[in-house]
N, C-alpha and C positions, 0 to 999 in steps of 0.2 A: 603385516607390510606397510612401513610409514609411506603417506601419498606423498611424491612429487610429481613432476612434471614427464620424468620419464615411463610411470606406470599407472598416470592418473586414471586412467580409466578401469584399471583393477581394482578387486576387492579389497578393502582394508580393515583390519578387524578393529582397531583403534579408532577410525574415522566410523564404522556400523556403532559401536558404541556409545561414541559422542554425540551420533546425527540427532538421535530423540531428544537428546538433552537440547541440542541447538533450537530444535524446532519447538520443544516446550517453550523457553525463551522468547523466541520469536512471535510464537501465539499468544503469549503473557503479556509482551509489548503492546502487540496489536490483535486485539481482537477479530479471528479472522472466521470469515463463512467462505467456504468453496460451494461450486456450484457448477453442475455440468461434466463433473471429472471421469464421468463414463464416455465422455467424447474421447477420450484418451486411447489409441490402441494398445491393445495388452502384449503383441508380440511383434510389432513392428517398429522398424527405425524410425524414430520419431527426434524431431528439432521442434523445441517449444520457442514461441515467438512472441514474448510479452512486450507492452508497451512501457516506456521507460520513464519514470517521473521522480525516483524516491531512491537514487543513487544503490547501494550494494542491498538495501531493503528489498528492491525488486528481485534480486537473485533468490535471498533469503526468504521471500514468500513463494516462489516456486520451489524453494527446497524443502519449505515445511508443509507442502500440499501434495507434490507426488511421491510414490511408492519406490521409486528406483532411486538410485543415487546419480543424480546428472551431473554434468561436466558442464562448466560455464565459459562464456567468451566474454571480457571486458576491456577497455581500453587500457593500454598499456601504461599510461600516467601515473595512475594510481599504486602500480608496483615499484616505485621509486624507492620506497624505506625498505629494508631488507627485514625487518620485522613484520610490516603489512603483507609483504611480499610473500614470508613463509604462512600467515595466517590465511590470506587468498588462496595459494595453493592448496592448504590443508583444505578448506573448503571447495577445493575442485574448480579453481577458476584459473582460467588460463588468458594470457594479455592479446591483443591483437593490436598490432602497430600500425600509427598514421604517421602521415608524411609530416604532421607537428612534431612528430616524436624524434624527427631526425632523419633526412632521407637514408641513411646508412644502415636505420636499423628496419628499414622495411623488408629487406631481406631476413628477419628472424621468422617472420609470419610464415616462410615457407617450411619452416621445421611445427609451426602449430597448426597448419592447413593439415599437415601430414598426420598430427596426433589427434586431430578431429574425426579424421577418418578412421583411425583405431577405435575412437570412441564409439563411432556410429556403427562399427562392425558390430562392438561389444554388446548393443543396444542398453546402453547407460541412460541415452537420454541426453543432448546437446541443447543447451539454452544460449539462444543468441537474441540480443537485445536490438533490433534492427532498426531505431532510431540511432544509435551509435553513442549518443551519449544522453546524460538526463536533463530531463526540464520541468521545473514544478508548476506545470500548466494542463489541464485538463485537454488535451488535443494530443491527434496522433501526427506528431510532424514527419517530414519528408524521409522514407526510410533510405536506408543506405545499400552501396551496391552487395557489401558483403555477405548476408544472408544468401542472395543468390548463386554467390560466387562458390564460397563454400559448397552450397548442395551441388551443385553440377560439377565442381571438380572432383566431388566425392564419387557422386555417380559416374564421371568419365571414366574415372581410376579403375572402377569397378563394371567395364562394360553394360552401364547403365542395369545393373541387376539388384542395387539397393533397393528400388521403391520407397523413398524416403516417405515420411508423411510430416507434414508441418504445422503445427497443433498452434493456432492464434490462441493467447491468453490477455483478457482484459485484468487488468490490476486497478483499482479505487479504491484510493485511499482518502477517509473523510476527514483525516489532517496527518501531514506528511510527518509530522514532529512529535506531538503530544503522546505520551504514555497512555494506553489502553483506548487509545483511537480505533475505527474499526476499518479492516481490510477485508475487501470482496475481490475475491478470483475466481473469474470465470473464464472457464476451457469452452473453447470453441470447437466447431467442426475441421476435422482433421484436412488438409489440402494434399490431394496425391502430388508428386511432382512429376508421376509419369505421364503426367496429363500434358506438360511442356517437351518431353523427350524429342520429339520433333522437330517443334519449333527451334529447339535447341540445336541440334542438329545441323538443321537448314542456315540458321543464322543466331550465332551463340549471344549476340549482345541483345537480340530482339527477345530470344527466349529469356534472357536473365531479365530484362524490362517487364516482360509479361509475368511472371512469376512474383517480381517485387511488387507490381502493381496490385495482383490479386492477394498477398498476403495483407498489404493496405487496407482493402475493401473489405476483407473477413476480419481484420482485429479491431476495425473500427465499429463493428456491429457489437462487439464485447466489451466494451469498454465506454467510458464516459467522454466525448468527442464533442468538443465546442468550436466549430471551424471560424465563427466568426472572429475576428480581430477586435474590429471598431468596439462592439459591443458586448465582447467577452465577460465583462464582469456583470454585466446586467443579467446574461444567460446564467453565470454561476452563482450569482446569488438567487435569482428567481427558483432555479431547481431547486434549492433549499426552501425556500420561502412558501412556495407553491405545491410542495411535495406532500403534505398530510391530505390535501384536498382532491389533488390528482390520483392519490391510492385510491382513496372513495370514489371516483369518479369512475375507475377503472375495474370497480367491481372487487377489487383486492379485500381480504378480509382481517389481514394482519399488514402493520406497519412495518415491514421486516425484508430483510434480502430474501430472494431477489425480487419481491413486488418492487421496492425502492428503487431498484436499477431502471426496471422496466417504465416505473412511472416517470422517472428523471429523463429516460431517452425520449418517452413521448412529449415533455415539456418542452425539450430541446428541438424535439422535430416541428412542435407547434408553433414555437417561436421562430424557428427558421422560415417557415410560410409565411408569419406575420412581417419578419423584416423586409422580405421580398414584396409583400401585395402592399405595404405600408410604411414607407420609409420615413414618413414626417411623425406619423404617430410612434413610432420605433423612437425616434428622439425623446419624444414625451418621457416614455416610460422608463426611457433609458437614465434620464435626469431624477426619475422619481425613485428609481432602483439606488442610483447615487448617493441622494438625498437620505433615504433609509438607510444606507450602511453606514453613513457618516453621524446620523442620530443614534443609531443602536452601538456603534463603537464609543461615542459619546457618554453614553447611559451605562457601558458598562453590560449589556445584556448580551443574549443569545438569541436566535430566532424565536425557540420554542415558548421563550417568556411573553410574547408578544401576542399569541394566537388566543389566549383568554381574556376577556374584560376585567375580570378582577377573578383572585385564587380565594377560594374558601378559607377564612379565618379561623374557622373550625378543623378544617384539615391540616391547616398550618401548625395550629396548637398541638393536634394530637400527634404529628411527625416531631414537633419540637421535643414532647415529653419523651416519645419512644428514642430520641437521640442520647437522652442524660443518661439512662443504665447503660449504653452502648459503649459509654463516652471513656471508662477503663479500658475498655478492650481498642478501641481507637490508640489512644497513649500508649498502651503496651506495645502494640504492633509499630506504632510510629517510632517510638525511642528505638526499639532492637533493628529496625530495619532504615534508620535515618542515616547512617554513616555511609553505608555503599550506595544508598538510594541518592544523598548529595554529592558523594563524588563520582557518579557516574555523569549528574546533571554538569558537575565543573568540567570534566575532561572535553564539554564541547564549547567550553567559553570563548575560545579564540577559532572555532569555526565559520569562515567567512562565506561558506557556500550552506545555506538553510537545508538544502537535500540533504545532505552528509550528515546531519545533527542526530536522526534517527539512529544512522547505520552505526555511527559511532558509539552512542548509547547503547545501541543493542549489544552490542560486540564488549564494550566495558562493562555491561552488567552482565554479561556471562562470564565475565572474568572476575570481576570485583566479588559477585554474590556470593559465587562458588569456592572464592578465598575466605571470605568472611564466616561463613558457613563452616568451611573446616576447622578455622582459629576457635570458633564454639565450641564444636567438637570434640578439639582436643583440649578446650578449658574444661568442659563438661567431665573429661576422664579424672579430674582432681578434684571434682566436687562430690562430696560425701551424701549422696542422696541414692534412692533407688534406680536401678537402671531403665525401669519402663517409663517413669517419671520425666529424667533426662531425655527419652528417646521422645518422648509425647510433646514436651516441649519446642524440641528442637524440629521436627518434623510440622508441627503447627505455625513456627516462625513465618515461612515464604507466605501462608494464608493469612496471617494477623497482618503482615504488609500489606497484602491487595485488601483487607478489609479497611485498613487505615486509610489507604488511599482511595476506596470507594465513598467510607465515611466522609472524608476529606471533600469528596465533590457534591455528596449529597447536602453537606453542610452550606456549599457554596450554591447550589441551585433552592436551597429552602431560603438565603437569607435574600437570593435575588428574588423570589414572590414575595417576600416581605416587603423589600424595597419598593418592587413595581404597584403593591397595594397601597403603600403610603403615598407614591407619587399621584397614583390614580385618584386618593381619596383628596389630598391636597392641590390637585389639578395643576402638578407639575407641567409649566409650558410643553417643554422638548417631548416629554412622554405622549403628550397630547397629539403634538405634532409627528411622532413616531408612529402614534396608533393610527391616525390619519392617513398618515403615507402607505401604512401597510395596507389597509382596507381597502385604500386606491389601486392598490397593485395587485390583491385579490379579485377587486372587482374587474379590473382589466383582464386578468388571466382566466377568468370566467367569460368574460365574452371570446377571449382567441380560442379557447380550448371547447368550446360549447359545439 
């Protein structure tokens, strides 16, 4: 059965076969860590409510990490092109129409809301992005009324017998665009809608508002939420700068998720207290953080580079020697995967909204790499070599591509260490200022978090 809006809640053999491949592409593009999946009830009617920062990737993040075949709701304007509409419908995404889509289009929501009831009763899991639209900031914005309306309309249509559970899901992207960036998917404790039945029956608007406020409160617990607008950049920078030290302060043995998440939340909590209690000192710290950001950008370094006074020349030499014999593997993997990789990047050259870049690249990679590898398979049929050799080469190509990309990243890191050492030895003025600013920020954070 093909997926279309009329049967979007039904099982589709083609979708079930392709789904693991789509999930694999998503998890390849973003290195994905899932936390607290046990919080998702197994036999209940579920609505997933994630924060919305990275366009279609937010939906694909949920798809790649849950075990059911959920249906998604998204704003209708992204469905305008027929090809995109078919892709989104296949991915089980339904449009929600807003006043900005045209007053006459709002009537289409009646059929959509009715279909969501079918989805809920079928226990697929419904995904609603309650902020309504995406924004590339690590903050939960005001939730729209849609999630409460859909929930209570469904309950009311079924005599309040569905007992829907809303699961808040925190999505944290280390970088919204870059290939092989990190994604942390954090499932929260489910919210039982039945707690708000009585309030809704007495006063529907109040019942819906109370539920919406509860979802917001719970969701903030499971995501990186920077409330301050004036000092947003300071918070965003320091949560990375001070993260390694906070990891140790909190007694975590490993600098990995979910430890990083808890440490960043604690950094933000401490900064919130600091901003309230010492506004004058906050301005000074904000200026230092801004100065640090400008210098690190000017020198083209990353936060991790500045952590050490100097890098071991012996260690750099050893890594350089190790890279030499691996260079042919890098070359082969890079050349054999260059065409689809660069074409994927080219597809987003004219995209104005940066939050759509990874979404388009992810879908493009799924299509282009598949076509490319299929062409290579066809070509291999006419090559006079043992079948096992041809098969081995074809199977190894994706892994060779990933190796080539990681090799390239390691070379960049190695070069950063070399540059850092030389600048330190020759007392580069900007680097000296960067180190001093970094140390001042660390010292101040030591005071704030003691």
